[in-house]
C-alpha beads as a LAMMPS data file, in Angstrom:
LAMMPS data file: protein, C-alpha beads

448 atoms
447 bonds

1 atom types
1 bond types

-500.0 500.0 xlo xhi
-500.0 500.0 ylo yhi
-500.0 500.0 zlo zhi

Masses

1 110.0

Atoms # bond

1 1 1 -2.348 16.791 -9.593
2 1 1 -3.710 14.123 -11.693
3 1 1 -2.104 10.553 -12.393
4 1 1 -1.013 11.086 -15.423
5 1 1 1.269 14.799 -15.168
6 1 1 4.875 14.581 -15.092
7 1 1 6.234 17.393 -12.545
8 1 1 10.396 18.916 -12.594
9 1 1 12.398 19.130 -9.654
10 1 1 13.928 22.400 -11.653
11 1 1 16.502 23.289 -14.102
12 1 1 19.513 20.259 -12.329
13 1 1 16.559 17.935 -11.228
14 1 1 14.614 18.312 -15.050
15 1 1 18.183 17.871 -16.563
16 1 1 19.187 15.114 -14.468
17 1 1 15.785 13.514 -15.079
18 1 1 15.550 14.553 -19.020
19 1 1 18.783 12.211 -20.133
20 1 1 17.849 9.532 -17.649
21 1 1 14.301 9.220 -19.825
22 1 1 16.627 9.434 -23.115
23 1 1 19.409 6.301 -21.521
24 1 1 15.418 4.622 -21.221
25 1 1 14.274 5.061 -24.624
26 1 1 17.756 3.908 -25.645
27 1 1 17.404 0.690 -23.781
28 1 1 14.415 0.456 -25.322
29 1 1 14.967 0.712 -28.564
30 1 1 18.263 -1.474 -28.037
31 1 1 15.938 -4.260 -26.758
32 1 1 13.532 -4.410 -29.893
33 1 1 17.077 -4.378 -31.814
34 1 1 18.483 -6.689 -30.688
35 1 1 15.331 -8.632 -30.822
36 1 1 14.588 -8.282 -34.944
37 1 1 18.756 -8.925 -35.236
38 1 1 18.123 -11.936 -33.519
39 1 1 14.981 -13.569 -35.084
40 1 1 16.953 -16.023 -36.795
41 1 1 18.143 -16.917 -33.114
42 1 1 15.119 -17.562 -31.874
43 1 1 14.341 -13.596 -30.533
44 1 1 10.667 -14.090 -31.256
45 1 1 10.521 -17.400 -29.431
46 1 1 11.984 -15.794 -26.654
47 1 1 9.598 -13.123 -26.851
48 1 1 6.575 -15.411 -27.529
49 1 1 7.439 -17.885 -24.862
50 1 1 8.205 -15.221 -22.330
51 1 1 4.551 -14.091 -22.879
52 1 1 2.622 -17.041 -23.117
53 1 1 4.662 -18.397 -19.893
54 1 1 3.692 -15.512 -17.649
55 1 1 -0.504 -15.688 -18.863
56 1 1 -0.233 -19.443 -18.319
57 1 1 1.599 -19.128 -14.806
58 1 1 -1.690 -16.446 -14.405
59 1 1 -4.300 -18.253 -15.255
60 1 1 -2.830 -20.940 -12.940
61 1 1 -2.637 -19.059 -10.386
62 1 1 -6.409 -18.109 -10.835
63 1 1 -7.584 -21.825 -10.931
64 1 1 -5.592 -22.360 -7.838
65 1 1 -7.191 -19.343 -5.372
66 1 1 -10.966 -19.755 -6.736
67 1 1 -11.319 -23.190 -7.126
68 1 1 -10.931 -26.533 -5.017
69 1 1 -10.248 -30.101 -5.919
70 1 1 -8.973 -30.851 -8.550
71 1 1 -9.155 -27.384 -10.971
72 1 1 -6.679 -26.221 -7.610
73 1 1 -4.929 -28.759 -7.818
74 1 1 -3.831 -28.235 -11.846
75 1 1 -3.540 -24.266 -10.969
76 1 1 -0.509 -24.897 -8.725
77 1 1 0.924 -27.723 -11.226
78 1 1 0.407 -25.328 -14.743
79 1 1 1.341 -21.721 -12.239
80 1 1 5.018 -23.933 -11.105
81 1 1 5.277 -25.269 -14.795
82 1 1 4.688 -22.537 -16.496
83 1 1 8.130 -20.954 -15.653
84 1 1 9.850 -24.117 -14.974
85 1 1 8.939 -24.831 -19.324
86 1 1 9.829 -21.271 -20.206
87 1 1 13.279 -22.517 -18.593
88 1 1 13.350 -26.072 -20.338
89 1 1 12.748 -24.159 -23.690
90 1 1 15.566 -21.642 -23.616
91 1 1 17.858 -24.494 -22.640
92 1 1 16.937 -26.587 -25.331
93 1 1 16.653 -24.542 -28.149
94 1 1 20.769 -22.581 -26.952
95 1 1 18.297 -19.737 -26.657
96 1 1 20.290 -18.244 -23.149
97 1 1 22.575 -15.201 -24.952
98 1 1 19.504 -13.868 -26.368
99 1 1 16.958 -14.006 -23.283
100 1 1 19.724 -13.050 -21.669
101 1 1 20.335 -9.966 -23.206
102 1 1 16.471 -8.761 -24.063
103 1 1 15.938 -8.901 -20.032
104 1 1 19.187 -7.022 -19.525
105 1 1 18.112 -4.090 -21.940
106 1 1 14.666 -3.965 -20.268
107 1 1 15.872 -3.602 -17.001
108 1 1 18.483 -1.611 -17.818
109 1 1 15.029 0.871 -19.806
110 1 1 12.893 0.319 -16.789
111 1 1 15.619 1.312 -14.255
112 1 1 16.324 4.432 -16.106
113 1 1 13.247 4.953 -16.548
114 1 1 12.108 5.135 -12.775
115 1 1 15.147 7.343 -12.261
116 1 1 13.774 9.553 -14.300
117 1 1 10.432 9.838 -13.007
118 1 1 12.015 10.190 -9.604
119 1 1 14.245 12.803 -10.839
120 1 1 11.643 14.486 -11.975
121 1 1 9.106 14.101 -8.452
122 1 1 10.533 17.207 -6.135
123 1 1 11.597 16.352 -3.135
124 1 1 9.083 17.627 -0.365
125 1 1 10.366 20.155 2.213
126 1 1 9.875 18.972 5.513
127 1 1 6.682 20.282 7.755
128 1 1 7.819 19.026 10.314
129 1 1 7.516 22.342 13.151
130 1 1 9.771 22.143 16.199
131 1 1 7.692 21.310 19.817
132 1 1 8.183 21.350 23.392
133 1 1 8.225 18.169 24.943
134 1 1 4.517 17.434 26.166
135 1 1 4.121 17.156 30.372
136 1 1 1.609 14.664 31.222
137 1 1 1.635 12.789 27.966
138 1 1 -0.273 9.118 28.544
139 1 1 0.892 6.058 26.171
140 1 1 -1.451 2.941 26.017
141 1 1 0.354 -0.384 24.903
142 1 1 -0.958 -3.717 24.354
143 1 1 1.646 -6.045 25.026
144 1 1 0.563 -8.721 22.927
145 1 1 1.064 -6.507 19.972
146 1 1 3.871 -7.466 17.309
147 1 1 4.330 -10.787 18.900
148 1 1 4.900 -8.936 22.708
149 1 1 7.430 -6.126 21.348
150 1 1 6.620 -3.856 24.087
151 1 1 8.117 -6.200 26.611
152 1 1 11.097 -7.349 25.077
153 1 1 11.845 -3.835 23.994
154 1 1 10.828 -2.624 27.877
155 1 1 8.720 0.502 26.197
156 1 1 6.659 0.784 29.433
157 1 1 9.685 1.183 31.761
158 1 1 11.441 3.543 28.968
159 1 1 8.741 5.805 28.655
160 1 1 7.662 5.771 31.982
161 1 1 11.657 6.548 32.522
162 1 1 11.553 9.824 30.225
163 1 1 7.992 10.669 32.184
164 1 1 5.320 9.116 31.092
165 1 1 2.271 7.475 32.503
166 1 1 1.428 4.261 30.931
167 1 1 -1.674 2.508 30.710
168 1 1 -0.632 -1.364 29.243
169 1 1 -3.714 -3.464 27.959
170 1 1 -5.112 -6.480 29.331
171 1 1 -4.807 -9.238 26.717
172 1 1 -7.882 -11.344 28.607
173 1 1 -9.605 -8.381 29.068
174 1 1 -11.290 -6.082 26.398
175 1 1 -10.710 -2.397 26.724
176 1 1 -12.565 0.536 24.717
177 1 1 -9.316 2.387 23.893
178 1 1 -10.915 5.302 22.555
179 1 1 -12.695 5.896 26.462
180 1 1 -9.349 5.188 27.763
181 1 1 -7.776 8.059 26.086
182 1 1 -10.798 10.546 26.974
183 1 1 -10.344 10.075 30.265
184 1 1 -6.496 10.448 29.922
185 1 1 -7.777 14.152 28.029
186 1 1 -10.187 14.320 31.504
187 1 1 -7.438 13.545 33.360
188 1 1 -4.950 16.000 31.766
189 1 1 -3.403 14.435 29.532
190 1 1 -1.184 17.012 27.014
191 1 1 -0.077 14.125 24.808
192 1 1 -1.982 10.242 23.943
193 1 1 0.911 7.800 22.180
194 1 1 0.014 3.801 21.193
195 1 1 2.274 1.594 21.364
196 1 1 0.143 -0.944 19.450
197 1 1 -1.290 -2.335 16.162
198 1 1 -2.493 0.095 13.313
199 1 1 -6.234 -0.595 14.057
200 1 1 -5.705 1.127 17.976
201 1 1 -3.232 3.991 16.629
202 1 1 -6.388 5.056 14.567
203 1 1 -8.823 5.177 17.522
204 1 1 -6.895 6.468 20.072
205 1 1 -5.144 9.310 17.093
206 1 1 -9.555 9.816 16.204
207 1 1 -9.166 11.548 20.325
208 1 1 -5.793 12.959 19.690
209 1 1 -7.782 14.898 16.889
210 1 1 -10.202 15.996 18.614
211 1 1 -8.843 17.601 21.345
212 1 1 -6.120 18.436 18.900
213 1 1 -4.117 17.204 21.084
214 1 1 -0.432 15.729 19.863
215 1 1 -0.274 11.830 19.239
216 1 1 2.658 9.573 19.554
217 1 1 2.877 6.701 17.374
218 1 1 5.456 4.018 18.352
219 1 1 6.003 0.755 16.289
220 1 1 4.972 -2.201 18.227
221 1 1 2.290 -3.971 15.824
222 1 1 3.150 -6.512 12.939
223 1 1 3.732 -4.404 9.512
224 1 1 3.769 -0.794 11.637
225 1 1 2.662 0.546 7.763
226 1 1 1.372 3.697 9.603
227 1 1 4.943 4.161 10.814
228 1 1 6.799 3.417 8.236
229 1 1 5.049 6.396 6.188
230 1 1 5.336 8.678 9.124
231 1 1 9.321 7.499 8.480
232 1 1 9.977 5.953 12.126
233 1 1 11.919 3.173 13.116
234 1 1 9.991 -0.209 12.907
235 1 1 13.094 -2.337 13.609
236 1 1 14.012 -0.688 17.385
237 1 1 10.472 0.599 18.148
238 1 1 11.730 2.682 21.650
239 1 1 13.681 5.016 19.162
240 1 1 9.508 6.534 18.745
241 1 1 9.764 6.831 22.436
242 1 1 12.591 10.194 21.983
243 1 1 10.047 12.532 20.804
244 1 1 8.781 12.631 23.897
245 1 1 12.461 14.606 24.805
246 1 1 13.725 15.525 21.218
247 1 1 10.924 15.410 18.636
248 1 1 9.164 17.906 16.135
249 1 1 5.882 18.183 14.933
250 1 1 4.015 16.666 12.068
251 1 1 0.753 17.872 10.539
252 1 1 -1.509 14.897 8.475
253 1 1 -4.783 13.894 7.412
254 1 1 -6.988 11.694 8.823
255 1 1 -9.316 9.475 7.073
256 1 1 -12.948 9.273 7.558
257 1 1 -15.018 6.251 7.573
258 1 1 -18.795 6.585 8.746
259 1 1 -17.830 8.814 11.544
260 1 1 -14.859 6.276 12.510
261 1 1 -11.235 7.235 12.074
262 1 1 -8.328 5.329 9.690
263 1 1 -5.118 5.836 9.838
264 1 1 -3.875 3.389 6.812
265 1 1 -7.246 1.758 4.779
266 1 1 -10.220 0.604 4.237
267 1 1 -11.051 -2.173 2.627
268 1 1 -13.892 -3.570 1.017
269 1 1 -15.412 -6.723 -1.091
270 1 1 -13.305 -10.135 -0.812
271 1 1 -10.507 -8.866 1.801
272 1 1 -13.098 -7.636 4.144
273 1 1 -14.942 -10.662 4.284
274 1 1 -11.959 -13.140 4.549
275 1 1 -11.058 -10.859 7.707
276 1 1 -14.652 -10.922 9.380
277 1 1 -13.866 -15.062 10.125
278 1 1 -12.245 -15.200 13.512
279 1 1 -9.999 -18.053 12.471
280 1 1 -8.724 -15.638 9.954
281 1 1 -6.208 -14.021 12.650
282 1 1 -4.612 -17.671 13.321
283 1 1 -4.436 -19.044 9.996
284 1 1 -4.749 -16.013 7.850
285 1 1 -3.442 -18.326 4.344
286 1 1 -5.425 -21.072 4.952
287 1 1 -8.511 -19.575 5.668
288 1 1 -8.240 -17.044 2.639
289 1 1 -7.609 -20.337 0.380
290 1 1 -10.932 -21.568 2.098
291 1 1 -12.938 -19.016 1.324
292 1 1 -11.795 -17.785 -2.197
293 1 1 -13.825 -19.658 -4.564
294 1 1 -17.035 -19.170 -2.913
295 1 1 -16.410 -15.344 -2.608
296 1 1 -14.575 -14.577 -5.590
297 1 1 -17.297 -17.495 -7.857
298 1 1 -19.479 -19.229 -5.932
299 1 1 -23.276 -18.010 -3.676
300 1 1 -21.061 -16.165 -1.557
301 1 1 -19.987 -13.234 -4.583
302 1 1 -20.466 -9.936 -3.307
303 1 1 -19.715 -7.456 -5.671
304 1 1 -19.193 -3.219 -4.655
305 1 1 -20.106 -0.216 -5.814
306 1 1 -17.828 2.859 -5.630
307 1 1 -19.185 6.626 -6.467
308 1 1 -15.860 7.886 -6.640
309 1 1 -16.162 12.070 -6.539
310 1 1 -18.149 11.963 -10.196
311 1 1 -17.039 8.787 -11.381
312 1 1 -18.972 5.701 -11.301
313 1 1 -16.927 1.784 -10.263
314 1 1 -19.355 -0.756 -10.699
315 1 1 -19.338 -4.483 -9.595
316 1 1 -15.978 -4.404 -7.800
317 1 1 -14.625 -7.512 -6.201
318 1 1 -12.005 -5.474 -4.561
319 1 1 -12.064 -1.718 -3.189
320 1 1 -9.047 -0.285 -1.317
321 1 1 -9.705 3.655 0.423
322 1 1 -6.367 4.406 1.677
323 1 1 -5.593 8.492 3.342
324 1 1 -3.398 9.509 0.659
325 1 1 -2.283 7.663 -2.420
326 1 1 0.133 4.677 -2.509
327 1 1 2.375 5.300 -4.918
328 1 1 4.358 1.757 -6.196
329 1 1 5.993 0.173 -8.940
330 1 1 3.291 -2.090 -9.087
331 1 1 0.149 -1.461 -7.918
332 1 1 -0.481 -4.913 -6.968
333 1 1 3.285 -5.604 -5.598
334 1 1 2.180 -4.897 -2.219
335 1 1 5.232 -2.712 -1.636
336 1 1 3.616 0.557 -2.378
337 1 1 4.497 3.658 0.006
338 1 1 2.966 6.624 0.628
339 1 1 5.651 9.530 -0.093
340 1 1 3.153 11.862 1.840
341 1 1 0.142 11.489 4.056
342 1 1 -0.875 15.630 4.183
343 1 1 -1.477 15.892 1.104
344 1 1 -5.447 15.981 1.376
345 1 1 -6.382 13.170 -0.969
346 1 1 -7.505 9.643 -1.044
347 1 1 -6.368 7.005 -2.640
348 1 1 -8.883 4.135 -4.622
349 1 1 -7.661 0.607 -5.632
350 1 1 -10.420 -1.192 -7.254
351 1 1 -10.176 -4.468 -8.488
352 1 1 -12.233 -6.600 -10.726
353 1 1 -11.285 -9.654 -12.338
354 1 1 -14.219 -12.413 -13.150
355 1 1 -12.370 -15.549 -14.984
356 1 1 -8.668 -16.498 -15.984
357 1 1 -8.800 -14.622 -19.297
358 1 1 -8.921 -10.978 -16.937
359 1 1 -5.974 -12.578 -14.678
360 1 1 -4.028 -13.193 -17.338
361 1 1 -4.925 -9.307 -18.864
362 1 1 -4.328 -8.197 -15.101
363 1 1 -0.626 -10.198 -14.987
364 1 1 0.099 -9.240 -18.190
365 1 1 -0.702 -5.404 -18.272
366 1 1 -0.179 -4.615 -14.762
367 1 1 -2.071 -1.100 -14.189
368 1 1 -2.781 -0.941 -17.561
369 1 1 -5.458 -3.520 -17.640
370 1 1 -9.599 -3.434 -17.085
371 1 1 -9.578 -5.289 -14.297
372 1 1 -7.439 -2.988 -12.442
373 1 1 -8.529 1.112 -11.285
374 1 1 -6.017 3.091 -9.639
375 1 1 -7.250 7.335 -8.945
376 1 1 -7.446 9.372 -6.104
377 1 1 -10.208 11.217 -5.167
378 1 1 -12.144 13.479 -2.518
379 1 1 -15.092 11.754 -1.384
380 1 1 -15.879 8.156 -2.160
381 1 1 -19.463 6.404 -1.541
382 1 1 -19.775 2.458 -1.332
383 1 1 -22.894 0.338 -1.737
384 1 1 -23.383 -3.414 -1.888
385 1 1 -26.883 -3.492 -2.655
386 1 1 -27.544 -4.833 1.050
387 1 1 -28.806 -2.527 4.843
388 1 1 -24.973 -3.268 5.442
389 1 1 -21.345 -4.019 4.207
390 1 1 -18.548 -6.482 5.274
391 1 1 -15.478 -3.466 6.130
392 1 1 -12.143 -4.088 7.138
393 1 1 -10.174 -0.589 8.877
394 1 1 -6.837 -0.874 9.123
395 1 1 -7.199 -4.752 9.215
396 1 1 -9.723 -4.257 11.779
397 1 1 -13.448 -6.826 10.891
398 1 1 -16.289 -4.060 11.032
399 1 1 -20.251 -4.556 9.489
400 1 1 -21.256 -0.942 8.188
401 1 1 -24.752 0.314 7.176
402 1 1 -24.959 1.175 3.480
403 1 1 -24.084 3.263 1.705
404 1 1 -20.449 3.818 3.512
405 1 1 -18.949 7.249 2.745
406 1 1 -14.802 7.451 3.441
407 1 1 -13.543 10.912 3.400
408 1 1 -10.660 13.085 4.519
409 1 1 -9.963 15.043 7.275
410 1 1 -6.853 17.626 6.196
411 1 1 -4.717 18.158 8.582
412 1 1 -6.382 16.924 12.120
413 1 1 -3.640 15.552 13.019
414 1 1 -1.047 16.728 14.602
415 1 1 1.622 14.215 15.172
416 1 1 5.413 13.851 17.353
417 1 1 8.603 12.393 16.033
418 1 1 11.817 12.344 16.777
419 1 1 13.954 14.358 15.412
420 1 1 16.375 11.337 15.168
421 1 1 13.727 8.711 12.763
422 1 1 14.956 7.063 9.366
423 1 1 12.504 9.438 7.401
424 1 1 10.550 8.047 4.662
425 1 1 12.475 6.952 1.201
426 1 1 11.599 8.005 -1.506
427 1 1 9.201 5.411 -4.000
428 1 1 10.143 3.948 -7.133
429 1 1 6.880 5.394 -8.957
430 1 1 5.158 2.966 -11.544
431 1 1 6.220 3.516 -15.643
432 1 1 4.765 4.964 -18.118
433 1 1 5.718 5.528 -21.234
434 1 1 3.844 8.834 -21.893
435 1 1 5.650 10.868 -19.207
436 1 1 9.071 8.684 -20.155
437 1 1 8.287 10.280 -24.017
438 1 1 7.764 13.614 -22.484
439 1 1 10.959 14.240 -20.226
440 1 1 12.984 12.883 -22.806
441 1 1 11.326 15.308 -25.788
442 1 1 11.260 18.347 -22.744
443 1 1 8.220 18.201 -23.027
444 1 1 7.318 18.854 -18.868
445 1 1 3.946 19.285 -16.979
446 1 1 2.210 17.030 -20.080
447 1 1 -0.416 14.394 -19.014
448 1 1 -0.163 11.226 -20.658

Bonds

1 1 1 2
2 1 2 3
3 1 3 4
4 1 4 5
5 1 5 6
6 1 6 7
7 1 7 8
8 1 8 9
9 1 9 10
10 1 10 11
11 1 11 12
12 1 12 13
13 1 13 14
14 1 14 15
15 1 15 16
16 1 16 17
17 1 17 18
18 1 18 19
19 1 19 20
20 1 20 21
21 1 21 22
22 1 22 23
23 1 23 24
24 1 24 25
25 1 25 26
26 1 26 27
27 1 27 28
28 1 28 29
29 1 29 30
30 1 30 31
31 1 31 32
32 1 32 33
33 1 33 34
34 1 34 35
35 1 35 36
36 1 36 37
37 1 37 38
38 1 38 39
39 1 39 40
40 1 40 41
41 1 41 42
42 1 42 43
43 1 43 44
44 1 44 45
45 1 45 46
46 1 46 47
47 1 47 48
48 1 48 49
49 1 49 50
50 1 50 51
51 1 51 52
52 1 52 53
53 1 53 54
54 1 54 55
55 1 55 56
56 1 56 57
57 1 57 58
58 1 58 59
59 1 59 60
60 1 60 61
61 1 61 62
62 1 62 63
63 1 63 64
64 1 64 65
65 1 65 66
66 1 66 67
67 1 67 68
68 1 68 69
69 1 69 70
70 1 70 71
71 1 71 72
72 1 72 73
73 1 73 74
74 1 74 75
75 1 75 76
76 1 76 77
77 1 77 78
78 1 78 79
79 1 79 80
80 1 80 81
81 1 81 82
82 1 82 83
83 1 83 84
84 1 84 85
85 1 85 86
86 1 86 87
87 1 87 88
88 1 88 89
89 1 89 90
90 1 90 91
91 1 91 92
92 1 92 93
93 1 93 94
94 1 94 95
95 1 95 96
96 1 96 97
97 1 97 98
98 1 98 99
99 1 99 100
100 1 100 101
101 1 101 102
102 1 102 103
103 1 103 104
104 1 104 105
105 1 105 106
106 1 106 107
107 1 107 108
108 1 108 109
109 1 109 110
110 1 110 111
111 1 111 112
112 1 112 113
113 1 113 114
114 1 114 115
115 1 115 116
116 1 116 117
117 1 117 118
118 1 118 119
119 1 119 120
120 1 120 121
121 1 121 122
122 1 122 123
123 1 123 124
124 1 124 125
125 1 125 126
126 1 126 127
127 1 127 128
128 1 128 129
129 1 129 130
130 1 130 131
131 1 131 132
132 1 132 133
133 1 133 134
134 1 134 135
135 1 135 136
136 1 136 137
137 1 137 138
138 1 138 139
139 1 139 140
140 1 140 141
141 1 141 142
142 1 142 143
143 1 143 144
144 1 144 145
145 1 145 146
146 1 146 147
147 1 147 148
148 1 148 149
149 1 149 150
150 1 150 151
151 1 151 152
152 1 152 153
153 1 153 154
154 1 154 155
155 1 155 156
156 1 156 157
157 1 157 158
158 1 158 159
159 1 159 160
160 1 160 161
161 1 161 162
162 1 162 163
163 1 163 164
164 1 164 165
165 1 165 166
166 1 166 167
167 1 167 168
168 1 168 169
169 1 169 170
170 1 170 171
171 1 171 172
172 1 172 173
173 1 173 174
174 1 174 175
175 1 175 176
176 1 176 177
177 1 177 178
178 1 178 179
179 1 179 180
180 1 180 181
181 1 181 182
182 1 182 183
183 1 183 184
184 1 184 185
185 1 185 186
186 1 186 187
187 1 187 188
188 1 188 189
189 1 189 190
190 1 190 191
191 1 191 192
192 1 192 193
193 1 193 194
194 1 194 195
195 1 195 196
196 1 196 197
197 1 197 198
198 1 198 199
199 1 199 200
200 1 200 201
201 1 201 202
202 1 202 203
203 1 203 204
204 1 204 205
205 1 205 206
206 1 206 207
207 1 207 208
208 1 208 209
209 1 209 210
210 1 210 211
211 1 211 212
212 1 212 213
213 1 213 214
214 1 214 215
215 1 215 216
216 1 216 217
217 1 217 218
218 1 218 219
219 1 219 220
220 1 220 221
221 1 221 222
222 1 222 223
223 1 223 224
224 1 224 225
225 1 225 226
226 1 226 227
227 1 227 228
228 1 228 229
229 1 229 230
230 1 230 231
231 1 231 232
232 1 232 233
233 1 233 234
234 1 234 235
235 1 235 236
236 1 236 237
237 1 237 238
238 1 238 239
239 1 239 240
240 1 240 241
241 1 241 242
242 1 242 243
243 1 243 244
244 1 244 245
245 1 245 246
246 1 246 247
247 1 247 248
248 1 248 249
249 1 249 250
250 1 250 251
251 1 251 252
252 1 252 253
253 1 253 254
254 1 254 255
255 1 255 256
256 1 256 257
257 1 257 258
258 1 258 259
259 1 259 260
260 1 260 261
261 1 261 262
262 1 262 263
263 1 263 264
264 1 264 265
265 1 265 266
266 1 266 267
267 1 267 268
268 1 268 269
269 1 269 270
270 1 270 271
271 1 271 272
272 1 272 273
273 1 273 274
274 1 274 275
275 1 275 276
276 1 276 277
277 1 277 278
278 1 278 279
279 1 279 280
280 1 280 281
281 1 281 282
282 1 282 283
283 1 283 284
284 1 284 285
285 1 285 286
286 1 286 287
287 1 287 288
288 1 288 289
289 1 289 290
290 1 290 291
291 1 291 292
292 1 292 293
293 1 293 294
294 1 294 295
295 1 295 296
296 1 296 297
297 1 297 298
298 1 298 299
299 1 299 300
300 1 300 301
301 1 301 302
302 1 302 303
303 1 303 304
304 1 304 305
305 1 305 306
306 1 306 307
307 1 307 308
308 1 308 309
309 1 309 310
310 1 310 311
311 1 311 312
312 1 312 313
313 1 313 314
314 1 314 315
315 1 315 316
316 1 316 317
317 1 317 318
318 1 318 319
319 1 319 320
320 1 320 321
321 1 321 322
322 1 322 323
323 1 323 324
324 1 324 325
325 1 325 326
326 1 326 327
327 1 327 328
328 1 328 329
329 1 329 330
330 1 330 331
331 1 331 332
332 1 332 333
333 1 333 334
334 1 334 335
335 1 335 336
336 1 336 337
337 1 337 338
338 1 338 339
339 1 339 340
340 1 340 341
341 1 341 342
342 1 342 343
343 1 343 344
344 1 344 345
345 1 345 346
346 1 346 347
347 1 347 348
348 1 348 349
349 1 349 350
350 1 350 351
351 1 351 352
352 1 352 353
353 1 353 354
354 1 354 355
355 1 355 356
356 1 356 357
357 1 357 358
358 1 358 359
359 1 359 360
360 1 360 361
361 1 361 362
362 1 362 363
363 1 363 364
364 1 364 365
365 1 365 366
366 1 366 367
367 1 367 368
368 1 368 369
369 1 369 370
370 1 370 371
371 1 371 372
372 1 372 373
373 1 373 374
374 1 374 375
375 1 375 376
376 1 376 377
377 1 377 378
378 1 378 379
379 1 379 380
380 1 380 381
381 1 381 382
382 1 382 383
383 1 383 384
384 1 384 385
385 1 385 386
386 1 386 387
387 1 387 388
388 1 388 389
389 1 389 390
390 1 390 391
391 1 391 392
392 1 392 393
393 1 393 394
394 1 394 395
395 1 395 396
396 1 396 397
397 1 397 398
398 1 398 399
399 1 399 400
400 1 400 401
401 1 401 402
402 1 402 403
403 1 403 404
404 1 404 405
405 1 405 406
406 1 406 407
407 1 407 408
408 1 408 409
409 1 409 410
410 1 410 411
411 1 411 412
412 1 412 413
413 1 413 414
414 1 414 415
415 1 415 416
416 1 416 417
417 1 417 418
418 1 418 419
419 1 419 420
420 1 420 421
421 1 421 422
422 1 422 423
423 1 423 424
424 1 424 425
425 1 425 426
426 1 426 427
427 1 427 428
428 1 428 429
429 1 429 430
430 1 430 431
431 1 431 432
432 1 432 433
433 1 433 434
434 1 434 435
435 1 435 436
436 1 436 437
437 1 437 438
438 1 438 439
439 1 439 440
440 1 440 441
441 1 441 442
442 1 442 443
443 1 443 444
444 1 444 445
445 1 445 446
446 1 446 447
447 1 447 448
């Protein structure tokens, strides 16, 4: 289904979506009416000052990230002073009531619009199937992962109580976890599992998929993006082990980048270059700020080109390929989730920002900016004009020969999950007003 299509959930869902879409449009009209009525009271000043503050803040952030020295300091001051200046202006001019009214109308419009789009999107029925408890499960656990969650939640002891064999990694001696998984399979394992980060999850998941064995995810990493999108409990990883005795099975897609599996994302460009540096693990923010000026504007500038199915993306500063697309109210917010891991599509997000003006355009227009590309695809081929390129695979720093091809192995991975789990909340979709208008007028299935 295309990016701009509207799906209606049926008679009831469609009626609710239509009502919410109409309320959203009424709220937009209300904000415009309030603005017109408030022209004499400073309504245009409120709108203009707000937009100017947003643009100035975006320019300040760009200067702070892309430069050093005095320009970086000036950028930090501008990013902080712009919103503060808007507040001072509203206070001095006595425009608080107008500003609050406009913000309230717009907030109601966005709330109703997102609720309408979510109501129009039918909930996918669970595709989980009953599963028998494994007889010889083998779990690989990283005691350092997630700041020591394996020890803090007594995961090894709990797994052994449930009949699993636990392979505890030695942090002082790097191990080939894929080879450990293959040895476990050769020894008769009928389930493979990992308590660790997403990079380790991907390596062992590839072995499980190769042998068509179920795979168990234990949310013992730092961010646990994969576990989150499987609907697992991230606050208490020991609950993931309940699947060993009371589980059900999901069949999901597995990403492939140049023959290597990934469960979440593959990154090219700026982020991939940053994570290549060893100091990044201990000081992510400091390392990124030290490197960004060279990576964005200086001698270290690298751009990547991509062939996304039949579409060409040129000179991208950052390119993110995901195992199934992320859905978020704002593609740049970092709060996206994958509502499904079995749709058989790669998600593609490309960013190209050359200067402060384009940064401001991205801040104001968001997903409609020319600097941001959001797509889905079956195949992505990445080149960079060099023999090899930096790649971050599920956060792991690698270098790969070009061209680098990303594809998807549809339904390749069997995942054993607890029957009793939090589940995947329906993410808020990005607002596209053409879709809202189509819903309000009953034009279902239209594209925007």
